[in-house]
C-alpha positions, 0 to 999 in steps of 0.5 A, spaced: 150 646 233 143 646 229 136 645 234 131 641 232 124 642 233 121 637 238 114 635 238 112 639 244 115 646 241 111 652 240 110 655 233 109 661 230 110 665 224 115 671 224 113 677 224 118 679 218 114 674 214 108 676 209 104 671 205 100 671 200 095 665 197 094 662 191 089 656 190 092 650 194 099 653 194 102 660 197 107 664 197 111 667 203 116 674 202 121 674 208 121 683 208 128 683 212 132 679 206 127 680 200 127 672 199 120 669 196 119 661 198 113 657 194 110 652 199 107 646 195 100 644 197 101 640 204 106 645 207 101 652 205 095 647 209 100 648 215 102 654 215 096 658 214 094 653 221 100 657 224 095 664 224 095 662 232 102 659 235 101 651 235 105 646 238 108 641 232 104 634 235 098 637 234 100 641 227 101 633 226 096 631 228 091 636 224 095 633 218 094 626 219 086 627 220 086 632 214 089 628 209 089 621 212 096 619 213 098 614 218 101 617 225 108 616 224 107 620 217 104 626 219 109 627 225 114 627 220 112 631 215 109 636 220 116 636 224 120 637 217 116 643 216 117 645 222 125 645 222 125 648 214 121 654 216 126 655 222 132 655 218 129 660 214 127 664 219 119 663 217 118 662 224 119 662 231 120 657 235 118 656 243 127 657 244 126 652 251 124 645 247 129 646 242 133 640 242 140 642 242 
């Protein structure tokens, strides 16, 4: 069964990931697998917010403010980002708030 990240989940960049910024985009390299990922401008902006661990809910709020998104859309986008980054092992999450 897969885990879904809740709004109150605190996420952080995984230690095995290095990144580089390319204009408004970013490239992530998982040093444990050697796989690189290219992030679109929105995902790159969210990645930048993860300089420090953050709750998904806070990321959604900041995303909505930054890009003028309605609350539900910002929450869905931040949640999708977090779940995909977790699936790819590019972030770590506070296990106590994962929904199983």
